[in-house]
Legacy VTK file of the C-alpha trace (Angstrom):
# vtk DataFile Version 3.0
C-alpha trace
ASCII
DATASET POLYDATA
POINTS 749 float
46.941 -35.952 6.549
44.464 -33.992 8.673
41.441 -35.837 9.979
38.250 -34.545 11.533
38.416 -34.853 15.305
35.396 -36.469 16.954
34.575 -34.684 20.211
32.606 -36.458 22.932
30.472 -34.467 25.416
31.130 -34.727 29.156
29.625 -32.782 32.044
31.575 -32.445 35.289
30.392 -31.123 38.645
32.978 -28.630 39.949
33.525 -27.912 43.644
35.305 -24.925 45.126
34.430 -22.137 42.673
33.535 -18.920 44.487
33.476 -16.240 41.795
33.765 -15.616 38.086
37.558 -15.463 38.398
37.443 -19.081 39.552
35.359 -19.858 36.471
38.052 -18.319 34.276
40.744 -20.362 36.039
38.964 -23.700 35.553
37.964 -22.860 31.989
41.509 -21.849 31.081
42.929 -25.058 32.584
40.494 -27.325 30.697
40.842 -25.481 27.405
44.599 -25.835 27.793
44.233 -29.584 27.164
44.809 -30.364 23.494
41.556 -30.645 21.546
39.313 -29.833 24.520
36.564 -27.197 24.389
35.122 -26.360 27.804
32.530 -23.930 29.108
31.932 -23.422 32.841
28.574 -22.495 34.372
29.049 -20.750 37.711
25.368 -21.030 38.665
25.205 -24.811 38.262
28.872 -25.351 39.180
29.317 -27.564 36.152
31.769 -27.849 33.272
30.308 -28.696 29.845
33.174 -30.261 27.906
33.770 -31.521 24.372
36.907 -33.656 24.342
38.665 -36.033 21.924
38.168 -39.739 22.588
41.778 -40.102 23.751
41.188 -37.630 26.614
39.579 -39.582 29.455
37.285 -38.285 32.182
40.087 -38.998 34.678
42.398 -36.720 32.683
39.805 -33.940 32.788
39.265 -34.359 36.533
43.036 -34.259 37.165
43.266 -31.051 35.127
40.598 -29.434 37.295
42.317 -30.619 40.468
45.657 -29.170 39.315
43.883 -25.824 38.980
42.948 -26.059 42.668
39.380 -27.363 42.498
37.531 -30.674 42.803
35.595 -32.379 40.039
33.433 -35.442 39.430
31.080 -36.703 36.738
27.725 -34.955 37.048
25.791 -38.201 37.501
28.253 -39.299 40.189
28.051 -36.009 42.050
26.114 -35.951 45.274
25.639 -32.169 45.102
23.225 -31.817 42.200
20.948 -29.566 44.266
23.949 -27.276 44.885
23.000 -26.860 48.559
25.957 -28.146 50.548
25.692 -29.176 54.178
29.225 -27.840 54.592
28.048 -24.299 53.914
25.334 -24.593 56.585
27.843 -25.969 59.089
30.357 -23.208 58.291
27.640 -20.575 58.701
26.670 -21.973 62.117
30.215 -21.902 63.490
30.925 -18.496 61.954
27.850 -17.090 63.689
28.472 -18.483 67.189
32.003 -17.005 67.241
31.589 -13.856 65.119
28.372 -12.618 66.772
29.857 -12.250 70.298
33.123 -10.849 68.882
31.239 -8.132 66.998
28.864 -7.462 69.917
31.689 -7.071 72.451
33.603 -4.734 70.134
30.615 -2.503 69.423
29.210 -2.156 72.963
31.737 0.098 74.665
30.150 -0.224 78.128
31.205 -3.850 78.237
34.910 -3.135 77.709
35.836 -1.924 81.229
33.857 -4.674 82.931
35.449 -7.394 80.774
38.935 -5.920 81.305
38.470 -5.907 85.070
37.090 -9.452 85.135
39.942 -10.889 82.999
42.613 -9.074 85.032
41.040 -10.334 88.254
41.135 -13.905 86.967
44.785 -13.567 85.929
45.664 -12.058 89.328
43.997 -14.934 91.138
46.312 -17.355 89.301
49.359 -15.119 89.790
49.757 -14.536 86.047
51.485 -11.353 84.892
49.366 -9.302 82.518
51.095 -6.551 80.495
47.843 -6.238 78.509
46.891 -3.055 76.725
43.291 -4.337 76.364
42.041 -7.568 77.833
38.784 -7.151 75.920
40.683 -6.976 72.635
42.416 -10.263 73.385
39.036 -11.856 74.083
37.757 -10.587 70.731
40.903 -11.913 69.020
40.331 -15.302 70.669
36.700 -15.399 69.518
37.638 -14.288 65.996
40.491 -16.797 65.579
38.252 -19.871 64.877
36.350 -17.880 62.259
39.369 -16.360 60.513
41.622 -19.416 60.717
39.259 -22.430 60.671
35.932 -21.456 59.087
37.781 -19.419 56.467
40.455 -22.076 55.841
38.864 -23.217 52.532
39.057 -19.581 51.384
42.722 -19.258 52.395
43.552 -22.595 50.765
41.888 -21.540 47.504
43.745 -18.228 47.660
47.095 -20.019 48.007
46.303 -22.246 45.046
45.318 -19.260 42.942
48.261 -16.956 43.625
49.169 -16.943 39.936
45.591 -16.183 38.830
43.917 -14.302 41.720
40.233 -14.807 42.474
37.741 -13.395 44.927
39.183 -15.740 47.556
42.483 -13.894 47.323
40.728 -10.620 48.115
38.825 -12.050 51.084
41.827 -13.968 52.406
44.153 -10.992 52.112
41.598 -8.663 53.702
40.683 -10.883 56.654
44.236 -12.023 57.448
45.520 -8.455 57.190
42.904 -7.244 59.675
43.508 -10.196 62.006
47.313 -9.973 61.897
47.358 -6.217 62.319
45.013 -6.472 65.319
47.313 -8.895 67.118
50.289 -6.588 66.464
48.404 -3.439 67.470
47.078 -4.893 70.729
50.441 -6.402 71.661
52.318 -3.130 71.091
49.613 -0.625 71.842
50.307 1.132 68.541
46.862 1.088 66.979
43.236 0.008 66.967
42.057 -3.611 66.851
40.045 -4.884 63.846
39.653 -8.588 64.534
35.870 -8.298 64.802
36.007 -6.846 61.281
37.889 -9.915 60.038
35.361 -12.210 61.742
32.457 -10.155 60.439
33.794 -10.197 56.888
34.123 -13.981 56.932
30.665 -14.370 58.489
29.010 -12.256 55.776
30.949 -14.050 53.033
29.855 -17.446 54.388
26.282 -16.187 54.843
26.241 -14.863 51.283
27.457 -18.164 49.872
24.943 -20.111 51.946
22.066 -17.965 50.684
23.446 -18.174 47.138
23.508 -21.963 47.195
19.943 -22.090 48.489
18.737 -19.647 45.852
20.646 -21.459 43.096
19.097 -24.735 44.263
15.681 -23.139 43.745
16.794 -21.863 40.354
17.880 -25.365 39.305
14.786 -27.079 40.710
13.273 -27.718 37.261
16.418 -29.452 36.021
16.635 -31.438 39.250
13.037 -32.505 38.657
13.919 -33.665 35.151
16.884 -35.646 36.454
14.656 -37.253 39.094
11.955 -38.339 36.627
13.830 -41.329 35.273
12.701 -44.750 36.509
15.149 -46.928 38.446
13.280 -50.208 37.906
10.847 -51.596 35.371
8.419 -54.530 35.397
8.900 -56.491 32.181
6.605 -59.252 30.965
8.354 -62.500 30.028
6.541 -65.750 29.453
3.345 -64.129 30.672
4.843 -63.349 34.078
5.972 -59.956 35.441
9.653 -59.585 36.362
11.200 -56.529 38.030
14.615 -55.584 36.618
16.897 -52.494 36.813
16.093 -49.963 34.089
19.643 -50.385 32.716
18.801 -53.985 31.707
15.749 -53.044 29.647
16.204 -53.738 25.929
14.485 -52.358 22.830
11.566 -54.657 22.033
10.967 -55.692 25.649
7.372 -55.430 26.795
6.819 -53.910 30.221
3.886 -53.293 32.525
2.671 -49.862 33.613
0.119 -49.851 36.411
-2.247 -46.932 37.154
-0.347 -44.147 38.911
3.093 -45.373 37.745
5.517 -43.517 35.488
6.137 -45.074 32.083
9.690 -46.435 32.225
10.804 -45.497 28.706
9.535 -44.440 25.270
7.446 -47.081 23.573
4.268 -48.239 21.840
1.190 -49.455 23.712
0.490 -53.101 22.814
-2.301 -53.792 25.299
-4.692 -51.747 27.417
-6.256 -48.286 27.325
-5.646 -45.330 29.640
-5.098 -41.577 29.929
-1.458 -40.466 30.156
-0.169 -37.218 31.691
2.761 -35.766 29.689
2.766 -32.377 31.462
6.260 -32.683 32.971
7.757 -33.103 29.497
5.442 -31.218 27.146
3.765 -28.676 29.405
0.327 -29.901 28.218
-1.980 -30.233 31.218
-4.666 -32.231 29.405
-4.116 -36.040 29.663
-3.741 -37.900 26.373
-5.862 -40.996 25.719
-3.801 -43.987 24.573
-4.709 -47.417 23.240
-2.902 -50.212 21.354
-0.670 -48.592 18.731
-0.369 -45.259 20.569
3.153 -43.938 21.238
3.985 -43.034 24.842
6.845 -41.020 26.349
9.039 -42.282 29.158
8.529 -40.500 32.533
4.907 -39.605 31.727
2.308 -40.735 34.297
-0.265 -43.449 33.568
-3.593 -42.443 35.096
-6.319 -45.040 35.123
-5.635 -48.216 33.191
-3.083 -51.038 33.091
-0.853 -50.817 30.020
1.590 -53.161 28.363
4.174 -51.127 26.433
6.851 -52.263 23.978
10.106 -50.310 24.445
11.212 -48.445 21.307
13.921 -46.165 22.773
16.049 -46.632 25.864
18.815 -44.884 27.784
20.214 -41.734 26.238
17.917 -42.045 23.184
14.693 -41.389 25.125
12.742 -38.149 24.955
13.511 -37.418 28.626
17.243 -37.980 28.117
17.216 -35.807 25.006
15.418 -32.950 26.781
17.709 -33.197 29.811
20.813 -33.230 27.601
19.613 -30.149 25.708
18.861 -28.287 28.952
22.260 -29.153 30.446
23.953 -28.195 27.177
22.116 -24.854 27.096
23.107 -24.152 30.700
26.714 -25.015 29.902
26.900 -22.694 26.915
27.632 -19.020 27.378
25.506 -16.230 25.986
27.418 -13.463 24.168
26.487 -11.005 26.920
28.117 -13.304 29.487
31.425 -13.279 27.636
31.654 -9.551 28.340
31.340 -10.305 32.059
34.027 -12.975 31.751
36.453 -10.549 30.115
35.834 -7.998 32.861
36.221 -10.596 35.624
39.508 -11.874 34.180
41.232 -8.567 34.918
39.049 -7.383 37.779
40.787 -9.035 40.752
44.341 -7.941 39.805
43.084 -4.389 39.214
41.275 -4.320 42.569
44.414 -5.597 44.319
46.387 -2.721 42.787
43.641 -0.251 43.723
43.741 -1.519 47.332
47.531 -1.150 47.450
47.272 2.318 45.925
44.554 3.254 48.411
46.719 2.140 51.333
49.692 4.116 50.019
47.567 7.178 49.334
46.113 7.258 52.827
49.332 6.391 54.639
51.585 8.845 52.814
49.114 11.706 53.219
49.354 11.582 56.986
46.827 8.931 58.013
47.695 6.372 60.661
48.796 2.885 59.701
45.627 1.502 61.279
43.326 3.748 59.261
45.214 3.101 56.021
44.967 -0.675 56.461
41.253 -0.436 57.318
40.465 1.475 54.127
42.535 -0.909 51.989
40.738 -3.901 53.533
37.368 -2.293 52.763
38.372 -1.889 49.112
39.412 -5.544 48.912
36.185 -6.799 50.457
33.583 -4.666 48.654
35.028 -5.349 45.207
34.087 -9.049 45.068
32.985 -9.816 41.481
30.460 -12.489 42.562
27.431 -10.549 41.345
29.068 -10.026 37.950
29.811 -13.737 37.644
26.265 -14.732 38.624
24.423 -12.101 36.563
23.990 -14.259 33.452
24.277 -17.961 34.416
21.682 -17.892 37.210
19.157 -16.176 34.935
19.863 -18.768 32.226
19.539 -21.554 34.774
16.105 -20.337 35.856
14.982 -19.647 32.273
16.019 -23.037 30.928
14.399 -24.781 33.885
11.225 -22.745 33.592
11.137 -23.370 29.855
11.645 -27.114 30.281
8.767 -27.234 32.770
6.537 -25.606 30.133
7.722 -27.766 27.251
10.136 -25.146 25.864
13.681 -26.481 25.518
16.411 -23.927 24.743
19.393 -25.391 22.904
21.762 -22.483 23.498
21.599 -19.120 25.286
22.280 -16.944 22.225
18.593 -17.307 21.324
17.752 -14.962 24.190
19.459 -12.060 22.483
18.133 -12.936 19.025
14.502 -13.312 20.166
14.072 -9.638 20.979
15.003 -8.600 17.427
12.780 -11.062 15.507
10.540 -9.198 13.048
9.595 -11.992 10.625
8.347 -15.537 11.241
8.205 -18.244 8.565
5.753 -21.074 9.236
5.738 -24.511 7.707
2.171 -25.810 7.404
1.925 -29.540 7.965
2.630 -30.443 11.569
3.233 -26.794 12.484
0.093 -24.785 11.771
-1.811 -28.038 11.359
-1.934 -31.251 13.385
0.111 -33.136 10.797
-2.435 -35.982 10.594
-4.863 -36.408 7.712
-8.496 -36.802 8.770
-11.832 -36.913 6.981
-13.263 -33.428 7.384
-16.509 -34.158 5.560
-18.159 -37.255 4.067
-21.102 -37.222 1.619
-22.973 -40.455 0.865
-25.587 -40.196 -1.912
-28.382 -42.767 -1.914
-29.966 -40.929 -4.839
-26.880 -41.647 -6.948
-27.238 -45.360 -6.103
-30.580 -45.624 -7.862
-28.680 -46.038 -11.112
-27.401 -49.419 -9.883
-30.841 -51.005 -10.093
-33.086 -52.959 -7.743
-30.480 -55.629 -6.944
-28.504 -52.991 -5.033
-31.462 -51.141 -3.514
-31.083 -52.603 -0.020
-27.298 -52.335 -0.097
-26.911 -48.634 -0.892
-26.768 -47.340 2.684
-24.162 -45.589 4.852
-23.070 -48.697 6.742
-22.453 -50.834 3.683
-20.800 -48.074 1.637
-18.422 -47.210 4.517
-17.697 -50.918 5.014
-16.596 -51.250 1.373
-14.475 -48.076 1.735
-12.759 -49.564 4.787
-12.270 -52.927 3.072
-10.363 -51.245 0.208
-8.493 -48.486 2.073
-7.332 -50.656 4.942
-5.036 -52.374 2.413
-3.600 -49.056 1.198
-0.812 -47.206 3.068
-1.440 -43.754 1.528
-2.170 -41.047 4.196
-5.527 -40.235 2.572
-6.454 -43.929 2.508
-5.507 -44.302 6.165
-7.673 -41.287 7.034
-10.696 -42.772 5.220
-10.064 -46.151 6.846
-9.940 -44.579 10.320
-13.114 -42.610 9.641
-14.995 -45.686 8.452
-13.713 -47.696 11.408
-15.505 -45.294 13.730
-18.868 -46.473 12.366
-20.608 -49.815 12.829
-18.952 -51.733 10.011
-19.509 -55.051 8.326
-16.551 -57.251 7.440
-16.211 -57.798 3.693
-13.721 -59.838 1.703
-11.681 -58.101 -1.015
-10.294 -59.775 -4.122
-8.459 -58.453 -7.176
-7.061 -55.531 -5.154
-4.800 -53.037 -6.955
-3.345 -49.568 -6.394
-2.577 -46.961 -9.053
-0.249 -44.279 -7.606
-1.724 -40.798 -7.983
-5.136 -42.169 -8.942
-6.491 -44.480 -6.268
-7.260 -48.104 -5.396
-9.655 -50.738 -6.663
-10.895 -54.193 -5.745
-13.866 -56.551 -5.939
-15.737 -56.589 -2.624
-18.068 -59.431 -1.688
-21.041 -57.752 0.043
-23.341 -60.736 0.030
-25.329 -61.512 -3.076
-23.378 -58.874 -4.975
-19.629 -58.377 -5.579
-19.241 -54.907 -7.101
-15.925 -53.511 -8.263
-15.191 -50.748 -5.801
-13.064 -47.792 -6.920
-11.839 -45.045 -4.590
-9.531 -42.239 -5.587
-9.124 -38.790 -7.148
-12.317 -37.416 -8.830
-10.674 -37.089 -12.261
-9.394 -40.679 -12.188
-12.706 -42.126 -10.979
-14.649 -40.075 -13.572
-12.891 -41.980 -16.380
-14.418 -45.228 -15.155
-17.856 -43.962 -14.131
-21.109 -42.707 -15.481
-21.726 -38.990 -15.068
-21.545 -37.926 -11.439
-24.832 -37.240 -9.694
-25.356 -33.488 -8.875
-25.061 -34.259 -5.148
-21.649 -35.876 -5.790
-20.528 -32.950 -7.988
-21.525 -30.426 -5.306
-19.596 -32.330 -2.613
-16.476 -32.461 -4.810
-16.635 -28.725 -5.555
-17.188 -27.866 -1.884
-14.256 -29.999 -0.734
-11.835 -28.682 -3.347
-12.777 -25.056 -2.731
-11.992 -25.613 0.953
-8.499 -26.745 -0.003
-9.155 -30.366 0.996
-8.078 -33.564 -0.763
-11.180 -35.142 -2.299
-11.665 -38.878 -2.921
-14.670 -40.402 -4.708
-15.985 -43.934 -4.045
-17.824 -45.807 -6.811
-19.500 -49.207 -7.175
-19.544 -50.736 -10.648
-18.976 -47.365 -12.295
-21.458 -45.389 -10.190
-20.128 -42.747 -7.776
-21.805 -43.094 -4.371
-19.692 -41.171 -1.854
-17.252 -38.302 -1.518
-14.623 -38.020 1.232
-13.017 -34.622 1.821
-9.720 -35.254 3.628
-7.497 -32.635 5.168
-4.991 -31.861 7.846
-6.858 -30.210 10.724
-5.691 -26.743 11.722
-4.399 -26.381 15.274
-6.997 -24.631 17.401
-4.571 -21.954 18.620
-3.014 -21.198 15.214
-5.104 -18.068 14.454
-4.555 -16.682 17.981
-0.802 -17.308 17.723
-0.501 -15.522 14.376
-2.567 -12.630 15.733
-0.331 -12.380 18.827
2.793 -12.352 16.654
1.376 -9.516 14.582
0.642 -7.594 17.786
4.328 -8.022 18.698
5.321 -6.423 15.379
6.321 -9.719 13.743
5.268 -10.357 10.127
4.083 -13.964 9.479
4.858 -15.948 6.312
3.561 -19.350 5.216
5.925 -21.494 3.147
4.562 -24.968 2.396
4.960 -27.832 -0.007
1.174 -28.067 -0.406
-0.846 -26.771 -3.338
-1.699 -23.112 -3.784
-5.363 -23.790 -2.963
-4.537 -25.463 0.362
-1.936 -22.824 1.253
-4.335 -19.968 0.461
-7.104 -21.516 2.544
-4.895 -22.069 5.587
-3.358 -18.587 5.299
-6.812 -17.009 5.102
-8.019 -18.840 8.217
-4.993 -18.042 10.400
-4.605 -14.470 9.174
-1.497 -14.522 6.973
-1.439 -12.028 4.101
-1.692 -13.689 0.678
1.429 -11.773 -0.436
3.385 -13.711 2.204
2.299 -17.196 1.098
4.545 -19.542 -0.891
3.154 -22.919 -2.005
4.637 -26.015 -3.625
7.897 -25.177 -1.840
10.725 -27.714 -1.939
13.353 -27.751 0.865
15.689 -25.588 -1.234
12.826 -23.116 -1.779
12.278 -22.761 1.965
15.995 -22.193 2.456
16.108 -19.600 -0.331
13.168 -17.666 1.134
14.766 -17.546 4.598
18.050 -16.342 3.109
16.276 -13.752 0.959
14.413 -12.345 3.948
17.669 -12.167 5.907
19.387 -10.371 3.014
16.621 -7.752 3.218
17.731 -7.003 6.769
15.009 -8.979 8.505
15.580 -11.047 11.644
13.906 -14.335 10.737
12.306 -16.936 12.998
11.630 -20.259 11.231
9.145 -22.738 12.707
8.893 -26.256 11.277
8.800 -29.937 12.077
9.971 -31.986 9.107
13.170 -33.140 7.459
12.342 -30.754 4.601
12.496 -27.853 7.087
15.954 -28.673 8.480
17.989 -26.497 6.093
15.723 -23.473 6.608
15.770 -23.998 10.385
19.557 -23.972 10.362
19.767 -20.866 8.160
17.271 -18.771 10.153
18.421 -16.269 12.796
16.234 -18.141 15.283
14.487 -21.461 14.803
11.867 -23.495 16.609
10.992 -27.133 15.971
7.820 -28.847 17.082
8.682 -31.673 19.500
6.292 -33.936 17.599
8.449 -33.504 14.494
11.445 -35.376 13.120
14.748 -35.769 14.961
16.448 -33.947 12.081
14.283 -30.859 12.551
14.705 -30.932 16.330
18.483 -31.237 16.102
18.577 -28.285 13.663
16.515 -25.902 15.806
17.524 -23.468 18.560
14.332 -24.117 20.533
12.240 -27.283 20.706
8.536 -26.928 21.560
7.457 -30.159 23.247
3.843 -28.963 23.469
1.932 -29.664 20.265
0.129 -26.317 20.515
1.445 -23.126 18.931
0.928 -21.058 22.061
4.415 -22.176 23.085
5.845 -19.960 20.317
4.598 -16.829 22.089
5.582 -18.216 25.489
9.120 -18.957 24.232
9.569 -15.445 22.799
8.263 -13.836 25.984
10.488 -16.072 28.132
13.526 -15.123 26.046
12.761 -11.403 26.232
12.084 -11.478 29.968
15.275 -13.445 30.640
17.385 -11.007 28.621
15.787 -8.107 30.498
16.663 -9.771 33.829
20.253 -10.449 32.672
20.718 -6.821 31.664
19.337 -5.645 35.000
21.692 -8.045 36.804
24.687 -6.885 34.767
23.783 -3.239 35.292
23.447 -3.768 39.031
26.740 -5.682 39.288
28.660 -2.992 37.405
27.007 -0.038 39.148
27.564 -1.666 42.535
31.308 -1.819 41.920
31.511 1.588 40.234
29.809 3.193 43.249
31.169 0.903 45.963
34.880 1.157 45.151
35.139 4.972 45.397
33.093 4.976 48.616
35.424 2.369 50.104
38.573 4.129 48.863
37.398 7.400 50.424
37.115 5.709 53.815
33.340 6.201 54.051
32.599 2.526 54.747
33.699 0.055 57.417
35.100 -3.328 56.223
32.354 -5.293 57.935
29.608 -3.297 56.229
31.464 -3.732 52.956
31.278 -7.515 53.422
27.533 -7.272 54.060
27.077 -5.132 50.939
29.066 -7.617 48.857
26.931 -10.557 50.076
23.684 -8.664 49.496
24.817 -7.705 45.987
25.223 -11.339 44.989
21.966 -12.288 46.679
20.140 -9.537 44.776
21.334 -10.959 41.450
20.188 -14.483 42.341
16.799 -13.498 43.747
16.176 -11.116 40.841
16.786 -14.021 38.457
14.192 -16.085 40.307
11.548 -13.611 39.104
11.646 -15.453 35.785
9.811 -18.305 37.506
LINES 1 750
749 0 1 2 3 4 5 6 7 8 9 10 11 12 13 14 15 16 17 18 19 20 21 22 23 24 25 26 27 28 29 30 31 32 33 34 35 36 37 38 39 40 41 42 43 44 45 46 47 48 49 50 51 52 53 54 55 56 57 58 59 60 61 62 63 64 65 66 67 68 69 70 71 72 73 74 75 76 77 78 79 80 81 82 83 84 85 86 87 88 89 90 91 92 93 94 95 96 97 98 99 100 101 102 103 104 105 106 107 108 109 110 111 112 113 114 115 116 117 118 119 120 121 122 123 124 125 126 127 128 129 130 131 132 133 134 135 136 137 138 139 140 141 142 143 144 145 146 147 148 149 150 151 152 153 154 155 156 157 158 159 160 161 162 163 164 165 166 167 168 169 170 171 172 173 174 175 176 177 178 179 180 181 182 183 184 185 186 187 188 189 190 191 192 193 194 195 196 197 198 199 200 201 202 203 204 205 206 207 208 209 210 211 212 213 214 215 216 217 218 219 220 221 222 223 224 225 226 227 228 229 230 231 232 233 234 235 236 237 238 239 240 241 242 243 244 245 246 247 248 249 250 251 252 253 254 255 256 257 258 259 260 261 262 263 264 265 266 267 268 269 270 271 272 273 274 275 276 277 278 279 280 281 282 283 284 285 286 287 288 289 290 291 292 293 294 295 296 297 298 299 300 301 302 303 304 305 306 307 308 309 310 311 312 313 314 315 316 317 318 319 320 321 322 323 324 325 326 327 328 329 330 331 332 333 334 335 336 337 338 339 340 341 342 343 344 345 346 347 348 349 350 351 352 353 354 355 356 357 358 359 360 361 362 363 364 365 366 367 368 369 370 371 372 373 374 375 376 377 378 379 380 381 382 383 384 385 386 387 388 389 390 391 392 393 394 395 396 397 398 399 400 401 402 403 404 405 406 407 408 409 410 411 412 413 414 415 416 417 418 419 420 421 422 423 424 425 426 427 428 429 430 431 432 433 434 435 436 437 438 439 440 441 442 443 444 445 446 447 448 449 450 451 452 453 454 455 456 457 458 459 460 461 462 463 464 465 466 467 468 469 470 471 472 473 474 475 476 477 478 479 480 481 482 483 484 485 486 487 488 489 490 491 492 493 494 495 496 497 498 499 500 501 502 503 504 505 506 507 508 509 510 511 512 513 514 515 516 517 518 519 520 521 522 523 524 525 526 527 528 529 530 531 532 533 534 535 536 537 538 539 540 541 542 543 544 545 546 547 548 549 550 551 552 553 554 555 556 557 558 559 560 561 562 563 564 565 566 567 568 569 570 571 572 573 574 575 576 577 578 579 580 581 582 583 584 585 586 587 588 589 590 591 592 593 594 595 596 597 598 599 600 601 602 603 604 605 606 607 608 609 610 611 612 613 614 615 616 617 618 619 620 621 622 623 624 625 626 627 628 629 630 631 632 633 634 635 636 637 638 639 640 641 642 643 644 645 646 647 648 649 650 651 652 653 654 655 656 657 658 659 660 661 662 663 664 665 666 667 668 669 670 671 672 673 674 675 676 677 678 679 680 681 682 683 684 685 686 687 688 689 690 691 692 693 694 695 696 697 698 699 700 701 702 703 704 705 706 707 708 709 710 711 712 713 714 715 716 717 718 719 720 721 722 723 724 725 726 727 728 729 730 731 732 733 734 735 736 737 738 739 740 741 742 743 744 745 746 747 748
């Protein structure tokens, strides 16, 4: 009986890949393991793998090693920055030997002097010297360390990849051919010497890879910063005393200390202290957030000016930082559709180039050219055709984009969103938590002393703002309804008196009631919906009626407070609109994107919000259940629209999944975040525009990179085959081509 296979994610650091053909080799080897799905990122030199539980990390590493490369777990790798000291060392030795070899070969006036000096030295030792060119032997000697030692990793990789040729095969074949032919030609006097070409080719290849690794390190700087944010130690509080322990030993529920200037060790809730916290590295918001007991805090954020005691609520891989990092790494390990085209080209590119080089040699040689000239042209073809630029065109741009996005609180889940973003023409907004803050607050409070005159003289001194708000707090603080919590918070901000409540009760949909002891009097206090309170009250005072009408017309939730059947106060409660919501909707319209509002709220609330932010009333749907939101997204798609859905709640998850492109607010539920293509860690809506612009710019850069890589080879190969380019200059052109792609991608930053 078939069972669903559970695949576990693993990320390996791969060493030894030099081109997109290497990527294909490693990917093919890993995907050849039963049940394994692997995707290789050339820019980060990592393998993102989903494997069955019975396939161990050791098995995966052995598979990579059998393919001719080295591998280790990403967290165990010492080369996260991608800038290897080996490449710098190889470049140094290549330069000190290749530079004099090239200089001696190119400066003809030196040749006679060097020949005479070498012959004189041999004569002084009585050594016979049937040398056709002493200078050439000196150049061969200088080139040998470069071609045989510095380039040994290239030759070794070429040997391992004989069955699936890579760029290393081209470079190895080209340099060894030039070096071997030069020794033969100088020993027999039958041709020109090209050893300086072999040395020059290797030097430019090593230089290109060195510059690539430095540029890729810059491209991956944002991810490196994320990886470095995690705390190594934490100061927990046990028995009233601080104790420093490794972060791995921290448990959920532990309370830990955060001093001013320190990073918060993990996600948690503040239990003691007040401070301002900087979340900019995770959310992109530059403004510090004030926190106090009960406030949630994010691990890796910086505590500014007060000592905090925080209770850990999430640790390890469950933290916000770990989740963001995992999504970034996953996005970088996933291939965009445009990259798969490059992969298909690269898979057949090296064998085709090898055949072209052989055909070029045969064409030149059998049409009367010398053996030396024919070999030189064939070597040039081999060298210039390196598919490095093609392999780097997409992954480096994605690496920079995902890092740049993460630094601004925009987390891309997978690269395909880049291609979808440019075609979006419709955006569907949820309201609560998306266009609004997602927290109910009292927008307006009306307290009527005139209405209190009905209560009589015994209440005359008690009908005032402080006492009325104190009774509201006394009742609502015992109620968990969002509107009650909003009224309680509002009242708490005033100078309150503490009153005892008895006979408390809650009627769902209507309100709450209780007898409140306010001194000499103990009125029955009711607070709830106007219609429900009206049944138990005398006629509302005109001031109360006006406040109710005003609140309801504004689309707010209205609650009325009454003492002993007399209405004294009106609280208009609503979810505050995000300050940048109107500007965001306006910017989307300017980009040719039509906004929709689909919300579970009432038609009055939906209409009010839509009017304020600038959404056409014809594009507003209220009282929408989750299945309604899904149906609207699917209907818009069936009309040929490319739909972007933006939401934050569990009720948005189905619509987020169905949309062509989806964004979830980072302040929303885990379900919404896991369903979305892009997570916006910043609570503001400006990130929506920033994410779309980032996606469009990245796709533009990728297309430019791909165009350059293809044009370079289309133009370069014929030039090389026609003998219009020297091998050494071909190597320089190849290195500069790859460097162009990397540096062009850095423009995204």
